[in-house]
N, C-alpha and C positions, 0 to 999 in steps of 0.2 A: 504494500500500500504506500502511496506517496501523497504528499501535500504540495500543491503548486499554485502560484498565482496565474490565473488565466489572463485573457485580454483585459478584463475589467474586474475580475473578482478572484477569490481564492478557490483553487480547484483541488479536487482530491481524486487520485487514482487508486482503486481498491481491487485486489484480487481476492476472490472468495473460493473456498473449496466446497465441493459438494459430492454426493455419492453417485456421480455419473458412472456409466459402464466402464470408462477408462480412467476414472479419477482425473478427468480433464479440468482445465482452468475455466472459470467463468469470469467474464469481464463486465464492468459497469462503467457507463460514461454518461455524464450530464453536461452537454454542450460547452462551447468555448468560453462562456462567461460564468459558468458555475463549476461543477465538478468535472475534473478532467480525467481522461483515461490513461492508464499505463499498462504496458503489456508484461513482458518478463521482468522489466525493471520499472520502478516508478520514480518520479523525480520532477525536475523543473519542467513545467509545461512550456508555453510559448514565452513566458517572461518571468518565471517565478521560482518559488521556494519549494524544495521537495526533498525526498529521501529516495534511496535506492535499495532495492531488495537484495538481500545477501543469502548465500546458500547456508542452510542449517541442516545438519544431519542428526538422525536419532531423535527426532522430535516426537513426543508421544501425544496422540489425540484420543479422544473418547472412543472406546471400543476398537481401536485399531492403531497399530504402530505404523506410522507413515514416514518413509524417508523421502522428503520432498522439500519444497521451498516455503519458507516462512518470511514474511516481510519484516526485516529488521532495519531500523533507521541507520543510514550511513551518510556521513557528510558529503555534500555536493558543493563544489566551489561556487561562489557567487560574488559579484563585484559590489554588492550593496554594503552599506555601513555595518549592518547586522547580517552575518552570513546566514545562508539557508539552514545549515545544521544547527547553528546557534538558535535561530528562530524556532526550528522544529523542536529542539530539546526544551526550550523555554515553554513552548506550548504543552509538551508532554508533562513537564514538571507541574505546570499550573493545573492541567486537567486531571492527570492521574493522581496527583498528590502522593506520588511514590518517589523513593530515591532511585535515580537512574544513574548509569555510569557517567562520570565526569566527561565533559565535552572533549577534553584533550585525550581521553582514553578510548573514546568511542570507536574511532577509526581502527585502533589497534585491536580492540575486542572483536569487532565485526570481521576483521581480517582473519582472526583466529577461528571464528565460527565458520567463515566461508571455507576454511581449510579442513573443516570436519571436526574440530575440537568441541569440547563440551561448552555449554553456555556459561557465562560468568556466574559465580556463586550468588544464589538468591534470585536469579532471573530465569532459571530453567522453566520453560512452559509459560513465560509471561508474554511472549510475543503476540498471541491472539488478543490478549487483554489490551496491550499497548496499541495494537492496530485499531481496535474498536474505539479506544479513547482518542487516538489521533484522528480518526474519522469524525468522531463527535466534535472534537476541537475545531476541525476544519469547517464543519457545518456551522458551528456557533460563530466562528470568526467571520465567515462569509455573511452570515445573517446580520452580525453587528455592523459590518461595513456597509451593507445595503441600508440598514437603518439610519446610519449617520449620513449617508448620501441623501436619502429622502428627507431627513431633518434639515440638512443644509439647503436643499432645494426649496423647502417650505419657508425657511427663514429669509432667503434672498431670491424671490421669484424673478424671472427674467421680465424686464419691463415690456409692457405691451403698448406700442406706439400707434397713434391714429394714422390713418392713411389719407393722403392728399393727392389731388390731381395737379398737373403742371399749371393748369389755369388758376388753381387756388394759390399755388406758390407765387405765381406772377403778380398777385394782388399785393404782395409784401415787398415793396421797392424802396420805401423811405423809412427813416427812423420812427416817424409818427405812426406808420402802419406796421412797424417791425420789419426788419430786413431778413428775408429768408433766401436761402440758396439750396441747391441740390448738389449731391455728389454721389454718383452711382445711383442707387435706389433709395438713398436716405435724404431726409429733409432737415435743414439746420436753421435755427434762428440765431444769426450772428450780430444782432443789433448791439449787444454789449461789447462786441469785439471791434466794431467799426473804428472807434477812435484809437484803438490799440494797434491797428494794423501797421506793420513796419513800413509798408509802401505808401501810407497815407490813406485817409478815409475815401478820397475820390477814387482810388484804384479798386478797392473792394466793392464800392457801390456800383461799379460797372457791371458786376455780376448779380446785383440785387434782383430777386424774382426769377432767376434762371439758374442754369448749370454752371458749376465752377470749372469743368473740364476745359472748355476752350481758352479760359484765361490762365489756368495753371499750365497748360501746354506751352505757353509763351515763356514761363519762368520755371525751369526745372527744379528750383529749390523747394517748390511746394510738394514734390513727390517724396520727400523725406518722411520716415515713419513718425517722427515727433510732431510733424504738422498735422498728420491725420489723427493722431491721438488728441491733439488740442482741439481739432474740429469736432470730434465726437462728444466733447463736453457740451456742445451746443445743439445736440440732436433733439428734435421735437417730433419727428414722424418719419413715415415711409411713404414712398410714392405708390400710388395704386398700381396693382399688377398690370392692368391694361394700359398704364401710362408710364411704364418704367423705361421704355426704349427712348433714348435721346433723339432729338431731331436729326435727320440725316445730315451727315457732314460735321456735326458738332465735335466729334472726337477725332477727326482726321488730324494728323500731325501737321500743323501749319508750316513747319520747317522742312517738310519732305521735299519741297521744290528748291531748296537752297543749292547753290552751285558747288562743284568740287573745289577743294582747296589744296594748296601745296603742302606736302607732308612735313616740310621743314618748319612750318609755322608752329609756334608754341601757343597752345590753346588755353585761354583763360575761361571760356565758357562755350558750350556747343550750341545752346538754344537760349537766347540768340547767340550767333557765332561771334566770338571776339578772340583775336589772336595777334601775336606780335612776332616779328622775325627774331631769330637768335642773335644776340649782340655781336657775335663774331662774324655774322654775315651782313649786319646792318650797315657797316661802314666800308664794305668792300668796294663800293662804287658811289660816286656822288649822287646819281639818280638811283632810287630804289626800284628794282625790278617789280613790275606789276604784281607778279605772283607772291612776292615777299612783302609788299606794302602792308603795314599793319591794318587790321580790319576791326572797325568798331561799329557793330550793328545793335540797334535797340529792339528790333522787331524782325519778323521773317523777311527774307529778300523777296520782293515782288517780281512776278514774271510779267514783263512789259513787251508788248508787240510794237516794234518801232513804226510799223506802217500805220497804226491807229493812234499813236501817241499824240497828245495835244498838251501844250503848255498854256495856261491861262494867266494873264497879267491884268490885275484890277487895281482900282484906286478910287479916290473921291470923285464925285460928280457922275458916277455911273460909267465912267470910261473903262473900256476893257479891250484886250487884245488876245487873240487866240492864235497860237503858232504850232504847226506841225514840226517834226524834227527836220524835215527837208527845208521848210521855210526858215527855221532858225539858222541852218547852215548857209542858205543861199542869200537871205536878205541882209545879213549882218557880217561885217568883216571878221575874219578869224583872227583872234589875238592869242598869243602864247605867253605864258609866264612860268618861270621855274619857282616853285614854292614848296615850303615844308608845312606839313600838317602835323599837329601834335594834339593828342587827347589831353583833356584837363587832368585826367587821373594818371598820366605817365609818372612812373616812380612811386606810385601809391604804396607799394609793398614796404618801402622804407618808412613811411609814416605809420604803418600798422605795427612796426616794431616798437614804436614809442607808446602808442595806445591803439586799441582796436578802432578801425574805421569801417564804414560801409561802402562797398564798391568792389569792382574787379581788382584782383591783386596784380596790377601791371608791374612789370620790372622796368627796364630802361628802354624798351622797344616800342612803346606806343607813340612813335614818331617816325616819319618817313618823308622822302622828298621825291617829287615827280615834275615833269614838264607837262603842263596842262594847256589844252587848246580849246577854244570855244568863243562864243560871242560875249562881248563886254555887257555886263548887266546895265551899265550906264546907257549904252546904245539902245537896248531893248526898252528901258523905262522912258527914254526920250521919245522913242517911236510910238509909245503908248500915250504920250502926252503928259508925262510926269517928270518934274525936275524940282530943284529947290524953289524956283519962283512960282511954281504951279500949285503949291500946297500952302496951308495956313501957317500962322505963327507957331512957335514952340518946336520941340524936337519931334520929328516924324520918324517912322520906322518902316522898313521893308520886311514883311513877314513871309516866310517860306513854309510850304507844306510838302511832304513827300508822299509817294504812293505806298510806302510801307505803313501798315496800320495794324492795330491790335484787333482782337475778336469783335470788339464793339464798333469797329470802323474808325476809331480815333487815330489820326495819322501822327507821325513824328513831325514836329515843327520847331522853328527857331526864328530869330529876327536879328537884324543889324540896323544901326542908325541909317536914315536915308542919306545923310551927308556923305557917309562912306560909300553907299551904293552908287551914287551918281558922280563920285569923284574920279577924275581921269587918273590921278596918281594912285588911287587905291587898287586899281586893276582887278576888281571883282568880276569873276567870269560866270557865265552859264556854260559850264564845260561839257564837252562831248568827246574829248580825246584825253588820253593819259599816256605819256611817253610815246607819242606818235601812233597809238592804237585807239580804237574805240574803247570807251570805258568798260572795264570788266563789270559783271553783274554785282559783285560784292562792293564795288566802288561807285555805284550810282547809275548804271546804264538805264536809259539812254542819255540823260542829262542830270547833272548835279550842279550845285552852287560851289564855287571855290572862292573863299574869302582869305586872301593872303594876310599873314601876320596876326590872325585871329584864331582863337581856340577852334579845334576841329568840329565841335558840336554845332557851330553856326553854318558849316558848309553842308547844307542839307542834300542828301542823296535822293535819287529817283524823283526828281522835282516835278510836281504837278501844278503848283500855283505860286504866284508872286503877288503879294497884296501890299499896296502902299497904305499905311494906317497911322493914325495919330497916337497909337499905343503899341507897346511891344506885343509880340506873339503871346497869346494866352496859353500856349502849350505848357504842359507840365515841365518839360525840359528847359524852358526859358524862365518859368516862374518859380519852380520848386526844386531846382537842381542846378548844378554847375555854378555854384556861388561859394565864396570863401567866408569864413567866420573866425572870430577870436578863439584861441585854444580853450578858453573856459566855457565856451558854448557847447552844450550837449543836446541830445535829442529831446530832452524834457523842456529845454528853454529856447530852442532855436526858432527864429521867426524869419522865414525866407523872404518876406516882404521887406525886411530891414536891410538887405544887401543887394547891390546891383549884380546883374548877370555878368559873368566873365566874358570879356571880349578879347582884348589884347593880353597875351601871356607874358610872364616875367622872363628874364634871361635864364638860360638853362645850359647845362653841359653834363656829359657823362662819359665814363671810361668804358670802351667796348672790348679792349684787349690790354692786358691779360684779364682773365676772369677771376672773381673773388675765390681765394683759397688755392690758386694755382701754384705749382712749383715750377720755377723758371731756372734755366741754367745760368751759371755765372758768366760774366762778360757783358756784352752790350744788350741792354733790354730796350725793346720798342714798346712804347705806350701809345695807344690810339683811342680816339673818341670823337664825339661830335659836340657842337655848340650852336646855340640858336637863341634869338630873342624875338619877342613879339613886336607888332606894330611897325615892322620894316626897319627896326634898329639893327644895324649890322654889327656882328661880333668883331671887335677890334683886337682882342687878346684872350689867350687862354693860359692860365698859370697852372703849373703842375708841381706837386710836392711828392717826394718819395718817403718822407719821414713824418707824415701826419700833419703837415702844415708849419713845421718849424723853419724849414728853408724852402725856397721856391725857384723854379726855372720857367722860362717862357717857352711854350710849345710852338711848333711851326704850323701855321695855318696852310691848308691845302688850297689849290687853285679854285676859284669860283667863277662860273660863266658870266655872271652879271654883278658888277660892283656898284656900290652906291645905294642900291635899294635892297635891303637885306631880307627879302622874303624867304630865302633859302638858308639852310644851315651851313656852317663851316666845319669841314673835317680837319682834324689836327693830329699831330703825332709828336712824340718826344723820344729821343734816343739818349740813353744814359748808361754808363758802366756801373755794374752792381757786383759787389764782392760775394764770394761763396759763403753760405751759411747765414746771410743777412735776412732779416725779417723786414719787409717793406710795408708801409702804410701809404699807398698811393692815393693822392687826392687831386681833384681838378676843380677849377672855378673859372667861369667866363666873365668877360667884361664887354658891354656893348657900347655903341657909339654915344650913348647918353651917360656913360660911365656908371651904369647900373651894374652891380656885382651880386653874386649869389651869397645867401647867408651861410654861415659856417656849420650850423647844426639844424636838425629837423624840429626839435621840440618847440622852439618859438613860433614856427609857422604851421604847427599841427592844426588840423581842423577835422571836424567829424565826418566829412565826406572824402577826405584824403586827396583833395585837389591842390593844384599849384605847388607841388612838391619839387623844389629846386635848390635844396641845400647842397653844399659841397658833396660831390660823389666820392665815396671811399672804397678802395679795393685792397684788402690785405693779401700779400703775396710772400712766399718764402723762396729763397735762392738756394738751390741745391749745392752740395759740396763737391 
């Protein structure tokens, strides 16, 4: 006989003897969740605790001496904290109330019995009694377990949620009506979470009254387990069975149409796609190859048919101009400009080492340079009837919207001052070429804005509209992002209305070779990097230190195709002899034509969004012996 835990309960395997014609064995079995069967040996069933039958000889039964098998408990190895034999023996001791062989001796005794020796003193003929008691104990234990399970179920019954249709959920779109959303087949009231949403109340309210899936598909962070656990705290119901299927297309991956990318790019996020070139490739050439140009996408890449593309230009007085791609190319002279674009979050990873920040962990590669070609924005605005003299007093703006949009249809948008847009010196383009080729899809095909000297966030890609307006773009990315704050401002105290949107960026430089932690050979060391400043301020000098800033040397600036207007970066390098075994703390800092210089440390310029990170760049290096 054996005791074992079946799938969900304690099972017992029992061999009985009976006066059959051949004194055969009879077996008993009660299903996988109750009593389990065992054949010549009893023991652990599918998952559990048991004993093994041992050979016993010369065992006397009523009316007959029978040389056969009697089930005697034998230890069976088990990984549990309390081993199977230990559990079995404890059960026997408790139920039988008899003294049994010590656990440490049981295996030895049973081995002797199996060899045909006599039973231990005081235990001859006890096996049938023990088998019966063990069977009784198993039944009692199994019954007790079932009783406890039933008691627990009665104490904590599974909640029964009401069922709602999608139409009923759609009635809850505002805090006054309660904000409801669905995920899968479940319904949630997230009203109390709206103000706590990390992305802001406006973002979560886009999903009010509908399904979360289309919005969560845009931001992969929502698929993490802890987010789902948090959401389930707000559950209020289930969708009706006939209404559980989401509308067609709602769960389709909006990023499935994104273009292929170069495998050398270092990916910071896949959906939306954001990646930077490796530093060692970044400064291999003055112009960044299109395939390696850093990619900053906020939303899925739209698929645009160039034959049906239209650009709409609007402004005060109801004046408007609609242009096809062919008309944009043919009606306006092509203008080319070599310009560097930099993300506001470039080098954010260095700020996060001081204190946590929110945003992609860009290294030093969220910056690239290309030769852009297209129509001047100034020419297009003047053709539509808009210029400085055609608008009212005050500061006017030119607002851009892209064809990239979220699940609600809200597009990416940004704006620049009108005076920059119509300035001949500013060279703002409606670009359709990049390094002599048509724009790649990741970089705005068929038309994008190119605003030299200004943060990349204002150079809107996949351009669909240009609007002259007395106010800035109402876009989230203009009003509630890409702004700098005092280091003491946190997410509890920040007021985005109190800070201007970033336009021109501060002076910047970084070391691309060698890489941090590298081991370099003794002799001549070559240090390479880039330097750039916003607003067209040309970089006039780059200082490099090998000892953390105690002593400095002037780096050599590489050739630049256009001097005087500093839209593009300067590549630089320094050669210096380094001794074997030295530990170098390489530092660089740039100076622009207005004698702006980089700050020496990150802490004083830290901000909660991790933008405008332009402290001295530091690279520790060891010199091999």
